[in-house]
C-alpha atoms as one frame of an Amber mdcrd trajectory, in Angstrom:
protein
  -0.007   0.051  -0.202   1.252   3.246  -1.016   0.032   6.058   1.215   0.048
   9.737   0.949  -0.712  12.704   3.359  -1.799  15.973   2.719  -0.982  18.710
   5.227  -0.094  21.710   6.364   2.221  22.563   9.744  -0.279  24.674  11.744
  -2.842  22.066  11.089  -4.738  19.524  14.219  -6.514  17.576  11.883  -3.664
  16.865  10.320  -1.637  16.298  13.200  -4.159  13.908  14.735  -4.370  12.189
  11.388  -0.615  11.092  11.314  -0.629  10.678  15.220  -3.583   7.632  14.136
  -0.579   6.569  11.469   2.344   6.180  13.745   0.582   5.015  16.554  -0.596
   1.806  13.867   3.044   2.081  12.535   1.493   2.765   8.680   4.276   4.431
   7.376   3.467   7.067   4.730   4.740  10.191   2.539   4.110  13.708   3.615
   3.884  16.099   1.248   3.006  19.882   3.230   0.593  22.094   1.133   2.610
  25.401   2.397   5.743  24.234   1.354   5.128  22.123  -1.495   4.731  23.655
  -4.534   1.323  22.813  -6.689   0.157  20.451  -3.820  -2.884  22.530  -2.414
  -4.528  23.453  -6.341  -3.838  19.127  -6.167  -5.832  19.086  -3.401  -8.766
  20.895  -4.692  -8.265  19.732  -8.679  -9.160  16.086  -6.654 -11.279  16.785
  -4.024 -13.194  20.553  -4.989 -12.368  22.200  -2.173  -8.828  22.950  -0.386
  -9.590  20.263   2.998  -7.065  18.612   4.537  -5.866  16.012   5.578  -5.889
  14.032   3.047  -5.123  10.885   2.172  -3.914   9.119  -1.273  -4.365   5.263
  -0.401  -2.858   3.629  -3.540  -4.058   6.958  -5.725  -7.848   6.831  -3.602
  -7.963  10.233  -2.301 -10.310   9.593   1.204 -10.749  12.553   3.569 -10.715
  10.842   7.054 -12.132  13.238   9.312 -14.871  15.758   8.572 -16.035  18.843
  10.055 -17.727  19.006  13.602 -16.823  15.150  13.954 -13.303  15.219  13.348
 -11.071  12.671  13.092 -13.075   9.528  11.892 -10.850   6.627  13.739 -14.135
   4.247  13.184 -13.566   4.278   9.613  -9.835   4.732   9.479  -9.707   1.741
  11.730 -11.719  -0.555   9.082 -10.226   1.076   6.072  -6.722   0.019   6.879
  -7.511  -3.610   8.576  -6.856  -2.328  12.233  -8.132  -5.076  14.737  -9.242
  -3.771  18.627  -8.059  -7.138  20.455
């Protein structure tokens, strides 16, 4: 699985998404939309808005949070096949 995470240093939801990935030892490439030319435009082109964090999993764009609800732990655990014993 190839995972890219679009983030920004000021984004609280991005930090939460990376903490989730790190906790579960899920490898990812991080792209900061403010430091990488064209990255914010790429998010906009694929998602329709400048919303971060965004996961790109094997080419598929996934938004791991919902405004007002925060990070979608249950959905992301299911997506990544994480089981809590």
